[in-house]
C-alpha positions in Angstrom: -0.2 -0.3 0.0 1.0 3.5 -1.0 1.2 6.5 1.8 0.1 10.0 0.4 2.9 12.1 1.0 1.5 15.7 -0.4 4.4 17.0 1.6 7.0 15.3 -0.1 9.5 16.0 -2.4 11.9 14.4 -4.9 15.2 16.8 -5.1 16.7 15.7 -8.3 20.8 16.8 -8.6 23.3 16.1 -11.5 27.0 16.3 -10.9 30.6 15.4 -12.2 31.6 12.6 -11.0 34.4 14.3 -9.3 32.5 15.4 -6.3 30.8 11.7 -6.3 32.5 11.3 -2.8 32.1 14.8 -1.6 28.8 15.0 -2.3 28.1 11.7 -0.8 29.5 12.6 2.2 27.6 15.9 2.4 24.1 13.5 2.3 25.0 11.6 4.7 25.8 14.2 7.2 22.3 16.0 6.4 19.1 15.5 8.7 16.7 16.4 5.7 17.8 13.8 4.1 17.1 9.9 5.2 18.7 8.5 2.3 19.3 9.2 -2.0 19.9 7.2 -4.4 22.9 8.2 -7.0 23.1 6.9 -10.7 25.4 7.3 -13.9 24.0 9.0 -16.1 24.5 11.2 -19.2 24.1 15.0 -19.8 23.3 16.3 -23.4 23.3 19.9 -23.8 23.3 22.3 -26.1 25.1 24.2 -23.7 29.3 24.2 -25.1 30.5 26.2 -22.5 31.2 23.0 -20.1 31.6 20.7 -22.7 35.2 18.8 -23.4 36.8 19.0 -27.4 35.7 14.9 -26.9 32.1 15.7 -24.8 31.2 17.9 -28.2 31.9 15.2 -30.5 30.3 12.6 -28.4 27.4 14.8 -27.8 27.6 13.7 -24.2 28.7 14.0 -20.8 29.4 11.8 -18.0 27.2 12.4 -14.7 26.0 11.6 -11.4 22.4 12.1 -10.5 21.7 12.1 -7.6 17.8 11.2 -6.2 17.0 12.7 -2.7 12.8 12.1 -1.5 12.6 15.2 1.7 10.1 16.9 3.1 8.3 20.0 1.8 9.6 22.4 4.3 13.4 22.0 4.2 13.8 22.6 0.6 14.9 26.0 1.1 17.6 25.1 4.0 19.2 21.7 1.9 19.5 23.6 -1.2 20.9 26.7 0.3 23.2 24.4 2.2 24.2 22.6 -1.2 24.9 26.0 -2.6 27.0 27.3 0.2 29.1 23.6 0.4 29.6 23.4 -3.2 30.3 27.2 -4.2 31.5 27.7 -8.1 30.6 23.8 -8.5 28.6 22.3 -11.9 25.9 21.4 -10.6 22.1 21.4 -11.4 18.8 20.1 -9.6 15.3 20.0 -9.6 12.5 19.7 -7.7 9.3 17.0 -8.3 6.3 16.2 -6.6 6.1 12.9 -5.0 2.4 11.8 -5.1 3.1 8.6 -3.2 5.6 6.3 -2.0 5.5 3.4 -0.4 7.5 -0.1 0.2 7.0 -3.6 -1.6 7.9 -6.3 0.2 7.3 -10.0 -0.7 5.8 -11.2 2.4 8.8 -13.9 3.0 12.4 -13.2 5.4 
């Protein structure tokens, strides 16, 4: 059964791979984030300023994506803390509402 979580959001963060360990440490220290998911992804952009020659040729840039489920009430403090800690880093984020969330269990141990 899923629970309605109208006050919950999914904070999605795209970052360069070189920041992986620092971001994981930062996220693990945050009270707002009780857990998160990280993925290796490819970023695609029409803005060539942040791309190397090889990335321009291949049309993609290696990125990490973090998905953090947090309460909407702490969004600004969370985003602000991230911005202060990683000033000048090539980070991109977006925020999505969480319509429902829950766990599925097989019922066996």
